[in-house]
C-alpha positions in Angstrom: 4.5 16.3 7.1 7.6 14.7 6.2 6.9 14.4 2.4 10.9 13.6 1.4 10.6 13.5 -2.7 7.7 13.9 -5.8 8.6 12.6 -8.7 6.7 12.8 -12.3 8.4 10.3 -15.0 5.4 10.9 -17.0 1.9 12.5 -17.9 0.6 9.1 -16.5 2.9 8.6 -13.2 3.5 10.0 -10.4 6.2 8.5 -7.3 5.6 9.6 -3.5 8.3 9.0 -1.1 7.6 9.3 2.9 10.8 10.2 4.9 8.8 8.1 8.8 10.0 10.4 11.1 7.3 10.3 13.1 6.1 8.3 16.4 2.8 5.3 16.0 1.0 7.3 17.5 1.2 10.6 15.4 1.1 8.9 12.3 -1.9 7.2 13.2 -4.0 10.1 14.4 -5.2 11.4 11.7 -5.7 8.1 9.5 -9.4 6.5 8.9 -8.7 3.3 8.4 -10.6 0.3 7.6 -11.8 -2.6 10.6 -9.4 -4.7 8.1 -6.4 -2.6 8.0 -6.7 -1.7 11.8 -6.1 -5.5 12.9 -3.6 -6.1 10.7 -1.6 -3.0 12.1 -2.3 -3.8 15.5 -0.7 -7.2 14.6 2.1 -6.2 13.5 5.0 -6.9 16.6 7.1 -4.7 15.0 6.9 -0.8 15.5 9.0 0.2 12.4 6.5 -2.1 10.3 3.5 -0.5 12.1 5.0 3.2 10.8 5.9 1.7 7.7 2.0 0.5 6.8 1.2 4.4 8.5 3.2 6.2 6.7 1.9 4.2 3.0 -1.6 5.7 4.0 -0.4 9.5 4.9 1.1 8.4 1.1 -2.3 7.6 -0.6 -3.7 10.7 1.0 -1.0 12.9 -0.3 -2.4 11.1 -4.0 -6.4 12.5 -2.7 -7.4 8.6 -1.3 -8.3 7.1 1.7 -7.5 3.7 2.9 -10.7 2.2 1.8 -9.7 3.0 -1.6 -6.8 0.2 -1.3 -6.9 -3.4 -1.1 -5.4 -6.5 -1.9 -6.1 -9.2 -3.9 -5.5 -13.0 -3.8 -1.7 -13.0 -4.4 -1.6 -9.7 -2.0 -1.2 -7.0 -5.3 -2.5 -3.8 -4.7 -5.2 -2.1 -6.1 -7.3 1.0 -6.4 -10.9 1.0 -6.6 -10.8 3.9 -9.5 -8.5 1.1 -11.2 -5.6 3.1 -11.5 -2.6 1.0 -11.1 -0.6 1.0 -7.8 2.7 0.0 -6.2 3.9 0.2 -2.6 7.4 -0.4 -0.6 8.4 0.7 2.6 12.6 0.4 4.0 13.3 1.2 7.7 12.5 4.7 7.9 11.2 5.4 4.3 7.9 4.8 2.0 7.4 5.0 -1.5 3.9 5.1 -3.5 3.7 4.9 -7.1 0.4 5.5 -9.2 -0.5 5.6 -12.6 -2.3 4.2 -15.7 0.5 2.0 -16.2 1.6 -1.4 -14.8 3.8 -0.4 -12.7 6.1 -1.7 -9.5 8.4 0.1 -6.8 10.6 -0.8 -4.1 13.6 0.7 -2.2 15.7 -0.8 0.1 18.9 0.7 2.2 22.1 0.0 1.5 23.8 -2.5 3.1 26.8 -5.2 3.0 25.0 -7.9 3.7 23.0 -7.8 0.1 26.1 -9.8 -0.9 25.8 -12.3 1.4 22.3 -13.0 -0.9 23.8 -11.9 -4.1 24.2 -15.4 -6.0 20.4 -15.9 -5.2 18.7 -13.4 -7.4 21.8 -11.9 -10.2 22.5 -14.3 -12.9 23.1 -12.2 -16.3 24.1 -9.8 -14.4 27.3 -10.9 -12.8 28.6 -10.8 -16.7 28.8 -6.9 -16.2 29.2 -6.6 -12.2 32.4 -5.7 -11.5 32.8 -7.0 -7.6 35.5 -4.7 -6.7 34.1 -1.4 -7.8 33.9 1.0 -5.5 29.6 0.8 -6.1 29.6 -2.8 -6.3 27.2 -2.8 -3.1 25.2 0.1 -4.2 24.7 -1.8 -8.0 23.8 -4.6 -5.9 20.8 -2.7 -4.5 19.6 -1.2 -7.4 19.5 -4.6 -8.8 17.9 -5.9 -5.8 15.4 -3.2 -5.9 14.7 -3.5 -9.6 13.7 -7.4 -9.5 11.6 -6.3 -7.1 10.2 -4.0 -8.7 9.4 -6.7 -11.6 7.9 -9.2 -9.5 5.1 -6.7 -8.0 4.1 -5.6 -11.1 4.4 -9.1 -12.8 2.4 -10.4 -10.4 2.3 -14.7 -11.3 3.3 -17.0 -8.7 6.7 -18.9 -9.4 8.5 -16.0 -11.1 12.1 -16.1 -9.8 14.7 -13.0 -9.9 17.5 -15.4 -10.7 16.1 -17.4 -13.9 13.3 -15.0 -15.2 14.8 -11.0 -14.2 17.1 -9.4 -16.1 18.3 -5.8 -16.2 20.6 -4.8 -19.1 24.2 -2.5 -18.1 23.9 0.6 -16.7 25.5 3.5 -14.7 24.4 4.7 -11.5 24.7 8.3 -12.3 22.3 7.5 -15.5 19.3 7.1 -13.7 17.4 4.6 -15.9 18.0 1.3 -17.2 15.9 -1.7 -19.1 14.6 -4.7 -17.6 12.9 -7.9 -19.5 11.0 -10.9 -17.8 11.7 -13.6 -19.5 9.1 -16.3 -18.7 7.8 -19.4 -20.2 9.1 -18.6 -23.6 7.6 -14.9 -23.6 9.6 -11.8 -23.2 8.4 -8.3 -21.5 10.2 -5.7 -22.0 9.9 -2.6 -19.2 11.5 0.6 -18.5 13.6 1.2 -15.1 14.4 4.6 -13.3 16.2 4.7 -10.2 17.4 7.2 -7.5 19.2 6.8 -4.6 18.9 9.1 -1.3 20.5 8.5 2.2 21.7 5.8 1.9 18.3 4.5 0.4 18.2 2.8 -3.4 14.7 3.0 -5.1 13.6 2.0 -8.2 10.2 1.3 -10.2 9.3 0.2 -13.2 6.8 0.7 -16.1 5.2 -1.5 -18.9 
């Protein structure tokens, strides 16, 4: 059971990270999926996505939930039937789930140079403190993407823009935390951010 990491940032919140090493068949065997989930995973054309989907269900089990306890609203935001807040992510061979009494969002991304190609699409204010020549530039860009993706998942509001509405104040990677804001329709919302890196991946999660 490759439960890679468990993090408890506060008494109301828990993060679990799964390292996906099993085959699709081995991941599927112990799971009891709803008919909707079964059809969804069988329709996926990529085995990597299938394994990511199933590893999230294994993480739910690690929290004491079943697939049937999870549902999605019309915006695609996941919810738990007991009212707890949840956010889900997977990238390549890692998946993560955060569950809390608080509003939450989480994202995991692989650190890759190609992120520089799309940086202009999600970076605005942050360009004032980013140093493109710094050795940690790719890592910081990846963390910023994770932060903004986490904000987007938490806020779950159509029309929200990574570049125009989400911002993160300057941070050092070794600090493992920062503060982020959503500035949307004349209202400002402040969020606590924590982040970590492992095996060439970045992960950030936000709480309200």
